[in-house]
C-alpha positions as CSV (number, residue, x, y, z in Angstrom):
1,M,-5.2,4.6,13.6
2,P,-2.0,6.3,14.6
3,P,-1.7,9.9,14.4
4,I,-0.5,11.3,11.3
5,V,2.1,14.4,10.8
6,S,3.0,15.4,7.6
7,I,6.3,17.1,6.8
8,I,6.1,19.5,4.0
9,G,8.1,22.1,2.3
10,E,9.7,23.1,-1.2
11,S,11.9,20.8,-3.0
12,K,15.3,20.5,-1.7
13,S,14.4,22.2,1.8
14,G,15.3,19.1,3.6
15,K,12.2,17.2,4.3
16,T,13.7,13.9,3.8
17,T,16.7,14.6,6.0
18,L,14.4,15.8,8.9
19,I,12.3,12.6,8.6
20,E,15.4,10.8,8.8
21,K,16.5,12.6,11.9
22,L,13.2,12.2,13.6
23,L,13.1,8.5,13.0
24,L,16.3,8.2,14.7
25,E,15.3,10.2,17.6
26,L,11.9,8.7,18.0
27,T,12.9,5.1,17.4
28,S,15.8,5.7,20.0
29,R,13.0,6.5,22.4
30,G,11.1,3.3,21.8
31,Y,8.3,4.5,19.6
32,R,7.1,2.4,16.3
33,V,7.1,5.1,13.5
34,A,5.9,4.5,9.8
35,T,6.4,6.6,7.0
36,I,4.3,7.6,3.8
37,K,6.1,9.4,1.0
38,H,3.9,11.3,-1.6
39,T,5.2,11.6,-5.2
40,V,3.5,12.9,-8.4
41,H,5.6,10.4,-10.6
42,K,4.2,6.9,-11.6
43,L,5.7,4.3,-9.5
44,S,7.4,1.0,-10.8
45,F,7.8,-1.5,-8.3
46,D,7.0,-4.6,-10.7
47,K,9.0,-5.7,-14.0
48,A,7.1,-7.1,-16.9
49,G,7.2,-10.7,-17.4
50,K,7.6,-11.1,-13.4
51,D,5.1,-13.3,-11.6
52,S,3.4,-10.4,-9.9
53,W,3.1,-8.3,-12.8
54,R,1.6,-11.5,-14.8
55,H,-1.0,-11.6,-11.9
56,L,-1.9,-8.0,-12.5
57,Q,-2.2,-8.2,-16.1
58,S,-4.3,-11.3,-15.7
59,G,-7.0,-9.5,-13.6
60,S,-5.8,-9.4,-10.0
61,G,-6.8,-6.2,-8.1
62,A,-4.0,-6.2,-6.1
63,T,-1.1,-8.3,-5.5
64,A,1.7,-8.7,-2.6
65,I,5.3,-9.7,-2.8
66,V,6.2,-11.2,0.2
67,S,9.8,-12.5,1.7
68,P,11.0,-13.0,4.9
69,Y,12.3,-9.3,5.0
70,E,9.7,-7.2,3.5
71,V,6.1,-7.1,1.8
72,V,5.2,-4.9,-1.2
73,M,1.8,-4.5,-2.1
74,I,0.8,-3.3,-5.6
75,K,-2.6,-2.1,-6.4
76,S,-3.8,-0.1,-9.3
77,V,-6.0,2.7,-8.3
78,S,-8.6,4.9,-10.5
79,K,-7.9,7.9,-8.4
80,E,-5.3,8.9,-5.9
81,P,-6.3,7.5,-2.6
82,D,-6.3,10.0,0.3
83,L,-3.7,10.0,3.2
84,N,-6.2,8.3,5.6
85,E,-7.1,5.5,3.2
86,I,-3.4,4.7,2.8
87,A,-2.7,5.2,6.7
88,R,-5.6,2.6,7.4
89,L,-3.2,-0.1,5.8
90,F,-0.8,0.3,8.9
91,N,-3.4,-0.7,11.2
92,E,-2.6,0.2,14.8
93,E,1.0,-1.1,14.8
94,Y,2.8,2.2,14.9
95,D,2.7,5.1,17.3
96,I,2.8,7.8,14.7
97,I,3.0,7.8,11.0
98,L,5.2,10.6,9.5
99,T,4.5,11.5,5.9
100,E,6.6,13.5,3.4
101,G,4.5,15.8,1.2
102,F,0.7,15.7,1.3
103,K,0.3,19.7,1.6
104,E,-3.5,19.3,0.7
105,S,-4.3,16.7,3.4
106,V,-6.2,17.5,6.5
107,A,-3.3,16.1,8.6
108,P,-1.4,18.3,10.7
109,K,1.9,19.7,9.2
110,I,5.3,20.7,10.0
111,E,6.9,22.9,7.2
112,V,10.4,22.9,6.5
113,H,11.6,26.4,5.5
114,R,15.3,27.3,4.5
115,K,15.8,31.0,3.8
116,A,18.1,30.3,0.8
117,A,15.5,28.0,-1.0
118,S,12.2,30.2,-1.0
119,P,9.8,32.0,1.1
120,P,7.4,29.9,3.4
121,L,4.5,28.0,1.7
122,S,1.3,30.1,1.5
123,G,-2.2,28.8,1.7
124,I,-1.5,25.5,3.4
125,K,-4.0,24.5,5.9
126,N,-3.2,23.0,9.3
127,V,0.4,24.0,9.6
128,V,1.2,23.4,13.4
129,A,5.1,23.9,13.2
130,M,7.9,25.2,11.4
131,A,11.3,23.6,11.2
132,T,13.3,26.6,9.8
133,D,16.9,28.2,9.7
134,E,15.7,31.8,10.3
135,P,13.3,33.3,12.8
136,L,9.7,34.2,11.0
137,E,7.2,36.5,11.8
138,T,4.3,34.1,12.4
139,N,2.2,32.9,15.3
140,I,2.9,29.2,14.2
141,R,5.3,27.4,16.8
142,Q,8.9,27.5,15.5
143,F,11.8,25.1,15.8
144,S,15.2,25.4,14.6
145,L,16.0,22.8,11.9
146,N,19.2,21.7,13.9
147,N,16.7,20.9,17.1
148,V,15.6,17.3,16.2
149,K,15.0,16.7,20.0
150,A,12.7,19.7,20.5
151,I,10.8,18.7,17.1
152,A,10.5,15.1,18.7
153,D,9.6,16.3,22.2
154,F,6.7,18.4,20.2
155,L,5.5,15.2,18.3
156,E,5.6,13.1,21.5
157,S,3.6,15.6,23.6
158,E,1.1,16.7,21.0
159,Y,0.4,13.5,19.0
160,I,1.9,10.3,20.5
161,K,1.3,10.6,24.3
162,G,-2.1,11.9,24.1
163,R,-3.3,8.9,22.1
């Protein structure tokens, strides 16, 4: 399974923006990158009355919608799956999986912190680096939010190349 690194932080801290920039940087280096986004909201990919909705309503445990351009799988769950269960769906097709959220997972985490937003998160396990707009008094490795190349170098050396 590819290595997983979670990008975490408070709402509006810049997690999605950092992931977008890391995707551009890592893919420009030739790496295959997948992403997983965590949300606490109910997802809605299927519309009532559509074929895949009808399949699920009739008892299918899971269904996939496939086109020449994309695949969407819909599967009802009785409990939220853990990050590794989800990541296994990607097989070995990718060099790294970046996730947004999953603060409670065991995956290594890079925390995005903005001074104006809030103090750094506390009580989070396995934070390996901080992407921040201010120097912090911590032993955790720190990167400037604007230095995406350095963060990508870190991901490359610590997680991708050592695979």
